[in-house]
PyMOL Python script that loads the backbone (N, CA, C, O; Angstrom):
from pymol import cmd

cmd.read_pdbstr("""\
ATOM      1  N   MET A   1     169.490 100.314  34.893  1.00  0.00           N
ATOM      2  CA  MET A   1     169.513 101.428  33.975  1.00  0.00           C
ATOM      3  C   MET A   1     170.060 101.023  32.608  1.00  0.00           C
ATOM      4  O   MET A   1     169.743 101.662  31.605  1.00  0.00           O
ATOM      5  N   ALA A   2     170.871  99.979  32.558  1.00  0.00           N
ATOM      6  CA  ALA A   2     171.486  99.586  31.289  1.00  0.00           C
ATOM      7  C   ALA A   2     170.444  99.140  30.270  1.00  0.00           C
ATOM      8  O   ALA A   2     170.679  99.236  29.065  1.00  0.00           O
ATOM      9  N   THR A   3     169.307  98.658  30.735  1.00  0.00           N
ATOM     10  CA  THR A   3     168.277  98.178  29.814  1.00  0.00           C
ATOM     11  C   THR A   3     167.322  99.282  29.382  1.00  0.00           C
ATOM     12  O   THR A   3     166.535  99.085  28.456  1.00  0.00           O
ATOM     13  N   ARG A   4     167.374 100.414  30.022  1.00  0.00           N
ATOM     14  CA  ARG A   4     166.468 101.520  29.685  1.00  0.00           C
ATOM     15  C   ARG A   4     167.049 102.398  28.598  1.00  0.00           C
ATOM     16  O   ARG A   4     168.255 102.641  28.555  1.00  0.00           O
ATOM     17  N   HIS A   5     166.182 102.871  27.722  1.00  0.00           N
ATOM     18  CA  HIS A   5     166.587 103.819  26.682  1.00  0.00           C
ATOM     19  C   HIS A   5     166.306 105.223  27.210  1.00  0.00           C
ATOM     20  O   HIS A   5     165.155 105.572  27.475  1.00  0.00           O
ATOM     21  N   ILE A   6     167.340 106.015  27.359  1.00  0.00           N
ATOM     22  CA  ILE A   6     167.179 107.376  27.846  1.00  0.00           C
ATOM     23  C   ILE A   6     167.494 108.323  26.693  1.00  0.00           C
ATOM     24  O   ILE A   6     168.627 108.400  26.217  1.00  0.00           O
ATOM     25  N   SER A   7     166.470 109.034  26.263  1.00  0.00           N
ATOM     26  CA  SER A   7     166.618 109.926  25.112  1.00  0.00           C
ATOM     27  C   SER A   7     167.179 111.282  25.558  1.00  0.00           C
ATOM     28  O   SER A   7     167.151 111.600  26.747  1.00  0.00           O
ATOM     29  N   PRO A   8     167.681 112.074  24.621  1.00  0.00           N
ATOM     30  CA  PRO A   8     168.118 113.429  24.952  1.00  0.00           C
ATOM     31  C   PRO A   8     166.991 114.265  25.560  1.00  0.00           C
ATOM     32  O   PRO A   8     167.239 115.114  26.417  1.00  0.00           O
ATOM     33  N   HIS A   9     165.764 114.027  25.122  1.00  0.00           N
ATOM     34  CA  HIS A   9     164.618 114.758  25.678  1.00  0.00           C
ATOM     35  C   HIS A   9     164.462 114.468  27.169  1.00  0.00           C
ATOM     36  O   HIS A   9     164.197 115.380  27.953  1.00  0.00           O
ATOM     37  N   VAL A  10     164.623 113.215  27.561  1.00  0.00           N
ATOM     38  CA  VAL A  10     164.505 112.850  28.983  1.00  0.00           C
ATOM     39  C   VAL A  10     165.589 113.557  29.789  1.00  0.00           C
ATOM     40  O   VAL A  10     165.330 114.034  30.894  1.00  0.00           O
ATOM     41  N   ILE A  11     166.793 113.625  29.247  1.00  0.00           N
ATOM     42  CA  ILE A  11     167.884 114.313  29.945  1.00  0.00           C
ATOM     43  C   ILE A  11     167.580 115.800  30.084  1.00  0.00           C
ATOM     44  O   ILE A  11     167.794 116.383  31.147  1.00  0.00           O
ATOM     45  N   ARG A  12     167.081 116.414  29.013  1.00  0.00           N
ATOM     46  CA  ARG A  12     166.721 117.840  29.065  1.00  0.00           C
ATOM     47  C   ARG A  12     165.629 118.094  30.095  1.00  0.00           C
ATOM     48  O   ARG A  12     165.714 119.030  30.889  1.00  0.00           O
ATOM     49  N   HIS A  13     164.605 117.251  30.071  1.00  0.00           N
ATOM     50  CA  HIS A  13     163.491 117.419  31.002  1.00  0.00           C
ATOM     51  C   HIS A  13     163.966 117.245  32.444  1.00  0.00           C
ATOM     52  O   HIS A  13     163.614 118.040  33.315  1.00  0.00           O
ATOM     53  N   THR A  14     164.751 116.224  32.693  1.00  0.00           N
ATOM     54  CA  THR A  14     165.254 115.970  34.047  1.00  0.00           C
ATOM     55  C   THR A  14     166.131 117.123  34.524  1.00  0.00           C
ATOM     56  O   THR A  14     166.030 117.549  35.674  1.00  0.00           O
ATOM     57  N   THR A  15     166.987 117.624  33.644  1.00  0.00           N
ATOM     58  CA  THR A  15     167.839 118.757  33.995  1.00  0.00           C
ATOM     59  C   THR A  15     167.002 119.981  34.334  1.00  0.00           C
ATOM     60  O   THR A  15     167.274 120.674  35.314  1.00  0.00           O
ATOM     61  N   ALA A  16     165.989 120.244  33.526  1.00  0.00           N
ATOM     62  CA  ALA A  16     165.117 121.394  33.776  1.00  0.00           C
ATOM     63  C   ALA A  16     164.401 121.263  35.114  1.00  0.00           C
ATOM     64  O   ALA A  16     164.282 122.240  35.853  1.00  0.00           O
ATOM     65  N   MET A  17     163.930 120.076  35.425  1.00  0.00           N
ATOM     66  CA  MET A  17     163.232 119.865  36.702  1.00  0.00           C
ATOM     67  C   MET A  17     164.186 120.057  37.876  1.00  0.00           C
ATOM     68  O   MET A  17     163.801 120.648  38.885  1.00  0.00           O
ATOM     69  N   HIS A  18     165.419 119.572  37.767  1.00  0.00           N
ATOM     70  CA  HIS A  18     166.388 119.757  38.848  1.00  0.00           C
ATOM     71  C   HIS A  18     166.742 121.233  39.029  1.00  0.00           C
ATOM     72  O   HIS A  18     166.870 121.710  40.156  1.00  0.00           O
ATOM     73  N   LEU A  19     166.897 121.946  37.928  1.00  0.00           N
ATOM     74  CA  LEU A  19     167.169 123.379  38.021  1.00  0.00           C
ATOM     75  C   LEU A  19     166.005 124.113  38.672  1.00  0.00           C
ATOM     76  O   LEU A  19     166.208 124.992  39.510  1.00  0.00           O
ATOM     77  N   LEU A  20     164.798 123.752  38.289  1.00  0.00           N
ATOM     78  CA  LEU A  20     163.610 124.380  38.860  1.00  0.00           C
ATOM     79  C   LEU A  20     163.524 124.116  40.358  1.00  0.00           C
ATOM     80  O   LEU A  20     163.220 125.026  41.129  1.00  0.00           O
ATOM     81  N   GLN A  21     163.787 122.887  40.774  1.00  0.00           N
ATOM     82  CA  GLN A  21     163.752 122.534  42.191  1.00  0.00           C
ATOM     83  C   GLN A  21     164.868 123.212  42.970  1.00  0.00           C
ATOM     84  O   GLN A  21     164.763 123.377  44.186  1.00  0.00           O
ATOM     85  N   ALA A  22     165.934 123.608  42.284  1.00  0.00           N
ATOM     86  CA  ALA A  22     167.031 124.324  42.925  1.00  0.00           C
ATOM     87  C   ALA A  22     166.771 125.832  42.936  1.00  0.00           C
ATOM     88  O   ALA A  22     167.665 126.618  43.248  1.00  0.00           O
ATOM     89  N   CYS A  23     165.549 126.228  42.597  1.00  0.00           N
ATOM     90  CA  CYS A  23     165.095 127.631  42.612  1.00  0.00           C
ATOM     91  C   CYS A  23     165.802 128.494  41.572  1.00  0.00           C
ATOM     92  O   CYS A  23     165.958 129.699  41.770  1.00  0.00           O
ATOM     93  N   VAL A  24     166.227 127.891  40.475  1.00  0.00           N
ATOM     94  CA  VAL A  24     166.771 128.661  39.360  1.00  0.00           C
ATOM     95  C   VAL A  24     165.602 129.312  38.638  1.00  0.00           C
ATOM     96  O   VAL A  24     164.580 128.671  38.395  1.00  0.00           O
ATOM     97  N   ASP A  25     165.754 130.587  38.295  1.00  0.00           N
ATOM     98  CA  ASP A  25     164.681 131.322  37.641  1.00  0.00           C
ATOM     99  C   ASP A  25     164.299 130.652  36.316  1.00  0.00           C
ATOM    100  O   ASP A  25     165.152 130.150  35.584  1.00  0.00           O
ATOM    101  N   ILE A  26     163.007 130.659  36.034  1.00  0.00           N
ATOM    102  CA  ILE A  26     162.506 129.964  34.845  1.00  0.00           C
ATOM    103  C   ILE A  26     163.043 130.568  33.548  1.00  0.00           C
ATOM    104  O   ILE A  26     163.194 129.858  32.554  1.00  0.00           O
ATOM    105  N   SER A  27     163.334 131.873  33.550  1.00  0.00           N
ATOM    106  CA  SER A  27     163.896 132.481  32.342  1.00  0.00           C
ATOM    107  C   SER A  27     165.313 131.971  32.081  1.00  0.00           C
ATOM    108  O   SER A  27     165.713 131.834  30.925  1.00  0.00           O
ATOM    109  N   VAL A  28     166.067 131.692  33.127  1.00  0.00           N
ATOM    110  CA  VAL A  28     167.407 131.121  32.974  1.00  0.00           C
ATOM    111  C   VAL A  28     167.307 129.698  32.426  1.00  0.00           C
ATOM    112  O   VAL A  28     168.081 129.302  31.556  1.00  0.00           O
ATOM    113  N   ILE A  29     166.346 128.939  32.945  1.00  0.00           N
ATOM    114  CA  ILE A  29     166.134 127.572  32.447  1.00  0.00           C
ATOM    115  C   ILE A  29     165.750 127.608  30.974  1.00  0.00           C
ATOM    116  O   ILE A  29     166.222 126.785  30.188  1.00  0.00           O
ATOM    117  N   ALA A  30     164.901 128.550  30.597  1.00  0.00           N
ATOM    118  CA  ALA A  30     164.481 128.676  29.197  1.00  0.00           C
ATOM    119  C   ALA A  30     165.687 128.963  28.298  1.00  0.00           C
ATOM    120  O   ALA A  30     165.810 128.395  27.213  1.00  0.00           O
ATOM    121  N   LEU A  31     166.570 129.845  28.756  1.00  0.00           N
ATOM    122  CA  LEU A  31     167.776 130.135  27.974  1.00  0.00           C
ATOM    123  C   LEU A  31     168.680 128.917  27.879  1.00  0.00           C
ATOM    124  O   LEU A  31     169.242 128.633  26.822  1.00  0.00           O
ATOM    125  N   TRP A  32     168.817 128.205  28.979  1.00  0.00           N
ATOM    126  CA  TRP A  32     169.673 127.014  29.025  1.00  0.00           C
ATOM    127  C   TRP A  32     169.185 125.950  28.060  1.00  0.00           C
ATOM    128  O   TRP A  32     169.980 125.293  27.388  1.00  0.00           O
ATOM    129  N   LEU A  33     167.866 125.785  27.998  1.00  0.00           N
ATOM    130  CA  LEU A  33     167.283 124.761  27.126  1.00  0.00           C
ATOM    131  C   LEU A  33     167.141 125.234  25.684  1.00  0.00           C
ATOM    132  O   LEU A  33     166.825 124.442  24.796  1.00  0.00           O
ATOM    133  N   GLY A  34     167.373 126.519  25.451  1.00  0.00           N
ATOM    134  CA  GLY A  34     167.246 127.050  24.106  1.00  0.00           C
ATOM    135  C   GLY A  34     165.814 127.326  23.697  1.00  0.00           C
ATOM    136  O   GLY A  34     165.510 127.393  22.506  1.00  0.00           O
ATOM    137  N   HIS A  35     164.926 127.487  24.679  1.00  0.00           N
ATOM    138  CA  HIS A  35     163.536 127.804  24.358  1.00  0.00           C
ATOM    139  C   HIS A  35     163.435 129.253  23.898  1.00  0.00           C
ATOM    140  O   HIS A  35     164.140 130.134  24.391  1.00  0.00           O
ATOM    141  N   GLU A  36     162.562 129.470  22.964  1.00  0.00           N
ATOM    142  CA  GLU A  36     162.365 130.822  22.432  1.00  0.00           C
ATOM    143  C   GLU A  36     161.753 131.741  23.483  1.00  0.00           C
ATOM    144  O   GLU A  36     162.031 132.940  23.517  1.00  0.00           O
ATOM    145  N   SER A  37     160.915 131.161  24.339  1.00  0.00           N
ATOM    146  CA  SER A  37     160.170 131.954  25.312  1.00  0.00           C
ATOM    147  C   SER A  37     160.087 131.204  26.645  1.00  0.00           C
ATOM    148  O   SER A  37     160.011 129.976  26.653  1.00  0.00           O
ATOM    149  N   PRO A  38     160.101 131.928  27.773  1.00  0.00           N
ATOM    150  CA  PRO A  38     159.880 131.264  29.065  1.00  0.00           C
ATOM    151  C   PRO A  38     158.502 130.599  29.150  1.00  0.00           C
ATOM    152  O   PRO A  38     158.297 129.700  29.966  1.00  0.00           O
ATOM    153  N   ALA A  39     157.556 131.039  28.307  1.00  0.00           N
ATOM    154  CA  ALA A  39     156.227 130.417  28.306  1.00  0.00           C
ATOM    155  C   ALA A  39     156.317 128.944  27.907  1.00  0.00           C
ATOM    156  O   ALA A  39     155.546 128.118  28.395  1.00  0.00           O
ATOM    157  N   THR A  40     157.246 128.622  27.031  1.00  0.00           N
ATOM    158  CA  THR A  40     157.450 127.227  26.638  1.00  0.00           C
ATOM    159  C   THR A  40     157.941 126.410  27.825  1.00  0.00           C
ATOM    160  O   THR A  40     157.580 125.244  27.983  1.00  0.00           O
ATOM    161  N   THR A  41     158.769 127.035  28.657  1.00  0.00           N
ATOM    162  CA  THR A  41     159.365 126.359  29.808  1.00  0.00           C
ATOM    163  C   THR A  41     158.372 126.237  30.956  1.00  0.00           C
ATOM    164  O   THR A  41     158.598 125.464  31.886  1.00  0.00           O
ATOM    165  N   HIS A  42     157.291 126.976  30.905  1.00  0.00           N
ATOM    166  CA  HIS A  42     156.318 126.984  32.002  1.00  0.00           C
ATOM    167  C   HIS A  42     155.737 125.599  32.275  1.00  0.00           C
ATOM    168  O   HIS A  42     155.253 125.350  33.379  1.00  0.00           O
ATOM    169  N   GLN A  43     155.771 124.709  31.315  1.00  0.00           N
ATOM    170  CA  GLN A  43     155.245 123.356  31.530  1.00  0.00           C
ATOM    171  C   GLN A  43     155.973 122.655  32.667  1.00  0.00           C
ATOM    172  O   GLN A  43     155.391 121.805  33.340  1.00  0.00           O
ATOM    173  N   TYR A  44     157.229 122.995  32.890  1.00  0.00           N
ATOM    174  CA  TYR A  44     157.982 122.374  33.971  1.00  0.00           C
ATOM    175  C   TYR A  44     157.461 122.820  35.330  1.00  0.00           C
ATOM    176  O   TYR A  44     157.439 122.037  36.279  1.00  0.00           O
ATOM    177  N   VAL A  45     157.045 124.076  35.422  1.00  0.00           N
ATOM    178  CA  VAL A  45     156.481 124.573  36.674  1.00  0.00           C
ATOM    179  C   VAL A  45     155.198 123.816  36.998  1.00  0.00           C
ATOM    180  O   VAL A  45     154.961 123.446  38.148  1.00  0.00           O
ATOM    181  N   GLU A  46     154.372 123.589  35.979  1.00  0.00           N
ATOM    182  CA  GLU A  46     153.111 122.889  36.194  1.00  0.00           C
ATOM    183  C   GLU A  46     153.324 121.419  36.503  1.00  0.00           C
ATOM    184  O   GLU A  46     152.472 120.796  37.137  1.00  0.00           O
ATOM    185  N   ALA A  47     154.436 120.854  36.071  1.00  0.00           N
ATOM    186  CA  ALA A  47     154.678 119.427  36.248  1.00  0.00           C
ATOM    187  C   ALA A  47     155.235 119.078  37.618  1.00  0.00           C
ATOM    188  O   ALA A  47     155.165 117.919  38.028  1.00  0.00           O
ATOM    189  N   ASP A  48     155.785 120.046  38.336  1.00  0.00           N
ATOM    190  CA  ASP A  48     156.467 119.742  39.588  1.00  0.00           C
ATOM    191  C   ASP A  48     155.505 119.754  40.772  1.00  0.00           C
ATOM    192  O   ASP A  48     155.235 120.807  41.350  1.00  0.00           O
ATOM    193  N   LEU A  49     154.995 118.593  41.125  1.00  0.00           N
ATOM    194  CA  LEU A  49     154.029 118.480  42.223  1.00  0.00           C
ATOM    195  C   LEU A  49     154.656 118.776  43.576  1.00  0.00           C
ATOM    196  O   LEU A  49     153.987 119.310  44.460  1.00  0.00           O
ATOM    197  N   ALA A  50     155.924 118.441  43.752  1.00  0.00           N
ATOM    198  CA  ALA A  50     156.587 118.702  45.034  1.00  0.00           C
ATOM    199  C   ALA A  50     156.640 120.196  45.330  1.00  0.00           C
ATOM    200  O   ALA A  50     156.438 120.613  46.471  1.00  0.00           O
ATOM    201  N   MET A  51     156.912 121.008  44.300  1.00  0.00           N
ATOM    202  CA  MET A  51     156.932 122.451  44.504  1.00  0.00           C
ATOM    203  C   MET A  51     155.542 122.966  44.844  1.00  0.00           C
ATOM    204  O   MET A  51     155.397 123.863  45.675  1.00  0.00           O
ATOM    205  N   LYS A  52     154.524 122.406  44.211  1.00  0.00           N
ATOM    206  CA  LYS A  52     153.147 122.809  44.523  1.00  0.00           C
ATOM    207  C   LYS A  52     152.807 122.471  45.966  1.00  0.00           C
ATOM    208  O   LYS A  52     152.187 123.273  46.664  1.00  0.00           O
ATOM    209  N   GLU A  53     153.208 121.294  46.415  1.00  0.00           N
ATOM    210  CA  GLU A  53     152.932 120.896  47.797  1.00  0.00           C
ATOM    211  C   GLU A  53     153.623 121.831  48.784  1.00  0.00           C
ATOM    212  O   GLU A  53     153.030 122.198  49.798  1.00  0.00           O
ATOM    213  N   ARG A  54     154.870 122.223  48.505  1.00  0.00           N
ATOM    214  CA  ARG A  54     155.583 123.138  49.403  1.00  0.00           C
ATOM    215  C   ARG A  54     154.908 124.499  49.437  1.00  0.00           C
ATOM    216  O   ARG A  54     154.819 125.123  50.495  1.00  0.00           O
ATOM    217  N   ALA A  55     154.431 124.966  48.286  1.00  0.00           N
ATOM    218  CA  ALA A  55     153.751 126.261  48.239  1.00  0.00           C
ATOM    219  C   ALA A  55     152.453 126.213  49.035  1.00  0.00           C
ATOM    220  O   ALA A  55     152.147 127.146  49.779  1.00  0.00           O
ATOM    221  N   LEU A  56     151.689 125.137  48.886  1.00  0.00           N
ATOM    222  CA  LEU A  56     150.434 125.005  49.625  1.00  0.00           C
ATOM    223  C   LEU A  56     150.676 124.874  51.124  1.00  0.00           C
ATOM    224  O   LEU A  56     149.864 125.337  51.925  1.00  0.00           O
ATOM    225  N   ALA A  57     151.781 124.251  51.509  1.00  0.00           N
ATOM    226  CA  ALA A  57     152.087 124.084  52.933  1.00  0.00           C
ATOM    227  C   ALA A  57     152.383 125.420  53.606  1.00  0.00           C
ATOM    228  O   ALA A  57     152.229 125.547  54.821  1.00  0.00           O
ATOM    229  N   ARG A  58     152.806 126.419  52.830  1.00  0.00           N
ATOM    230  CA  ARG A  58     153.103 127.739  53.402  1.00  0.00           C
ATOM    231  C   ARG A  58     151.857 128.591  53.604  1.00  0.00           C
ATOM    232  O   ARG A  58     151.928 129.643  54.240  1.00  0.00           O
ATOM    233  N   LEU A  59     150.731 128.161  53.079  1.00  0.00           N
ATOM    234  CA  LEU A  59     149.501 128.944  53.201  1.00  0.00           C
ATOM    235  C   LEU A  59     148.881 128.760  54.579  1.00  0.00           C
ATOM    236  O   LEU A  59     148.978 127.693  55.185  1.00  0.00           O
ATOM    237  N   HIS A  60     148.250 129.812  55.055  1.00  0.00           N
ATOM    238  CA  HIS A  60     147.563 129.770  56.348  1.00  0.00           C
ATOM    239  C   HIS A  60     146.158 130.325  56.182  1.00  0.00           C
ATOM    240  O   HIS A  60     145.905 131.159  55.313  1.00  0.00           O
ATOM    241  N   GLU A  61     145.266 129.863  57.009  1.00  0.00           N
ATOM    242  CA  GLU A  61     143.909 130.407  57.003  1.00  0.00           C
ATOM    243  C   GLU A  61     143.966 131.863  57.460  1.00  0.00           C
ATOM    244  O   GLU A  61     144.727 132.186  58.372  1.00  0.00           O
ATOM    245  N   PRO A  62     143.194 132.734  56.857  1.00  0.00           N
ATOM    246  CA  PRO A  62     143.195 134.132  57.311  1.00  0.00           C
ATOM    247  C   PRO A  62     142.615 134.235  58.714  1.00  0.00           C
ATOM    248  O   PRO A  62     141.646 133.557  59.057  1.00  0.00           O
ATOM    249  N   GLU A  63     143.227 135.097  59.516  1.00  0.00           N
ATOM    250  CA  GLU A  63     142.753 135.271  60.893  1.00  0.00           C
ATOM    251  C   GLU A  63     141.520 136.160  60.956  1.00  0.00           C
ATOM    252  O   GLU A  63     140.691 136.018  61.855  1.00  0.00           O
ATOM    253  N   ALA A  64     141.400 137.068  60.009  1.00  0.00           N
ATOM    254  CA  ALA A  64     140.263 137.978  59.998  1.00  0.00           C
ATOM    255  C   ALA A  64     139.030 137.252  59.473  1.00  0.00           C
ATOM    256  O   ALA A  64     139.115 136.419  58.571  1.00  0.00           O
ATOM    257  N   LYS A  65     137.907 137.582  60.046  1.00  0.00           N
ATOM    258  CA  LYS A  65     136.656 137.007  59.572  1.00  0.00           C
ATOM    259  C   LYS A  65     136.281 137.679  58.259  1.00  0.00           C
ATOM    260  O   LYS A  65     136.269 138.906  58.161  1.00  0.00           O
ATOM    261  N   LEU A  66     135.981 136.884  57.268  1.00  0.00           N
ATOM    262  CA  LEU A  66     135.603 137.428  55.975  1.00  0.00           C
ATOM    263  C   LEU A  66     134.159 137.911  56.025  1.00  0.00           C
ATOM    264  O   LEU A  66     133.259 137.210  56.490  1.00  0.00           O
ATOM    265  N   ARG A  67     133.971 139.118  55.536  1.00  0.00           N
ATOM    266  CA  ARG A  67     132.623 139.689  55.526  1.00  0.00           C
ATOM    267  C   ARG A  67     132.212 139.990  54.101  1.00  0.00           C
ATOM    268  O   ARG A  67     133.045 140.337  53.265  1.00  0.00           O
ATOM    269  N   ARG A  68     130.950 139.858  53.830  1.00  0.00           N
ATOM    270  CA  ARG A  68     130.419 140.151  52.509  1.00  0.00           C
ATOM    271  C   ARG A  68     130.276 141.660  52.343  1.00  0.00           C
ATOM    272  O   ARG A  68     129.822 142.352  53.254  1.00  0.00           O
ATOM    273  N   TYR A  69     130.665 142.161  51.179  1.00  0.00           N
ATOM    274  CA  TYR A  69     130.555 143.593  50.890  1.00  0.00           C
ATOM    275  C   TYR A  69     129.094 143.987  50.771  1.00  0.00           C
ATOM    276  O   TYR A  69     128.303 143.295  50.131  1.00  0.00           O
ATOM    277  N   ARG A  70     128.746 145.093  51.386  1.00  0.00           N
ATOM    278  CA  ARG A  70     127.392 145.631  51.267  1.00  0.00           C
ATOM    279  C   ARG A  70     127.513 147.061  50.752  1.00  0.00           C
ATOM    280  O   ARG A  70     128.099 147.925  51.405  1.00  0.00           O
ATOM    281  N   ALA A  71     126.953 147.290  49.582  1.00  0.00           N
ATOM    282  CA  ALA A  71     127.031 148.610  48.946  1.00  0.00           C
ATOM    283  C   ALA A  71     126.123 149.597  49.658  1.00  0.00           C
ATOM    284  O   ALA A  71     125.092 149.231  50.223  1.00  0.00           O
ATOM    285  N   PHE A  72     126.534 150.858  49.617  1.00  0.00           N
ATOM    286  CA  PHE A  72     125.706 151.926  50.183  1.00  0.00           C
ATOM    287  C   PHE A  72     124.422 152.046  49.376  1.00  0.00           C
ATOM    288  O   PHE A  72     124.402 151.767  48.177  1.00  0.00           O
ATOM    289  N   ASP A  73     123.352 152.461  50.041  1.00  0.00           N
ATOM    290  CA  ASP A  73     122.072 152.637  49.357  1.00  0.00           C
ATOM    291  C   ASP A  73     122.201 153.618  48.197  1.00  0.00           C
ATOM    292  O   ASP A  73     121.570 153.441  47.154  1.00  0.00           O
ATOM    293  N   SER A  74     123.024 154.659  48.382  1.00  0.00           N
ATOM    294  CA  SER A  74     123.185 155.650  47.309  1.00  0.00           C
ATOM    295  C   SER A  74     123.814 155.008  46.066  1.00  0.00           C
ATOM    296  O   SER A  74     123.462 155.376  44.945  1.00  0.00           O
ATOM    297  N   LEU A  75     124.727 154.066  46.245  1.00  0.00           N
ATOM    298  CA  LEU A  75     125.331 153.371  45.119  1.00  0.00           C
ATOM    299  C   LEU A  75     124.303 152.482  44.417  1.00  0.00           C
ATOM    300  O   LEU A  75     124.246 152.437  43.188  1.00  0.00           O
ATOM    301  N   ILE A  76     123.504 151.787  45.196  1.00  0.00           N
ATOM    302  CA  ILE A  76     122.461 150.936  44.618  1.00  0.00           C
ATOM    303  C   ILE A  76     121.466 151.785  43.841  1.00  0.00           C
ATOM    304  O   ILE A  76     121.060 151.419  42.738  1.00  0.00           O
ATOM    305  N   ASP A  77     121.072 152.924  44.416  1.00  0.00           N
ATOM    306  CA  ASP A  77     120.148 153.823  43.718  1.00  0.00           C
ATOM    307  C   ASP A  77     120.755 154.309  42.399  1.00  0.00           C
ATOM    308  O   ASP A  77     120.064 154.351  41.381  1.00  0.00           O
ATOM    309  N   PHE A  78     122.046 154.677  42.408  1.00  0.00           N
ATOM    310  CA  PHE A  78     122.719 155.131  41.200  1.00  0.00           C
ATOM    311  C   PHE A  78     122.721 154.029  40.140  1.00  0.00           C
ATOM    312  O   PHE A  78     122.429 154.286  38.972  1.00  0.00           O
ATOM    313  N   LEU A  79     123.051 152.807  40.548  1.00  0.00           N
ATOM    314  CA  LEU A  79     123.118 151.689  39.607  1.00  0.00           C
ATOM    315  C   LEU A  79     121.751 151.389  39.007  1.00  0.00           C
ATOM    316  O   LEU A  79     121.651 150.992  37.846  1.00  0.00           O
ATOM    317  N   ARG A  80     120.719 151.575  39.784  1.00  0.00           N
ATOM    318  CA  ARG A  80     119.364 151.342  39.267  1.00  0.00           C
ATOM    319  C   ARG A  80     118.970 152.338  38.197  1.00  0.00           C
ATOM    320  O   ARG A  80     118.122 152.041  37.355  1.00  0.00           O
ATOM    321  N   THR A  81     119.575 153.517  38.218  1.00  0.00           N
ATOM    322  CA  THR A  81     119.237 154.543  37.226  1.00  0.00           C
ATOM    323  C   THR A  81     119.930 154.327  35.896  1.00  0.00           C
ATOM    324  O   THR A  81     119.586 154.975  34.907  1.00  0.00           O
ATOM    325  N   LEU A  82     120.902 153.427  35.856  1.00  0.00           N
ATOM    326  CA  LEU A  82     121.640 153.183  34.612  1.00  0.00           C
ATOM    327  C   LEU A  82     120.841 152.444  33.587  1.00  0.00           C
ATOM    328  O   LEU A  82     121.339 152.172  32.495  1.00  0.00           O
TER     329      LEU A  82
END
""", "prot")
cmd.dss("prot")
cmd.show_as("cartoon", "prot")
cmd.util.cbc("prot")
cmd.orient("prot")
């Protein structure tokens, strides 16, 4: 580490990522970093692949069979008159 140059930006980014991984709300992180808006801080959410992987791991296939919607004939007739 002694040979690496670590800028203040790297420290800020690393701190933000650790806070995000600790489930600190993004608006709190934005205030901590002095960002004008949480939208500026949103880049950290997009950058954290580990959080994305955990979110995807919680997803399950739906048990119900998906069916295509079929409109009533009266609705189709109404739409044709438009």
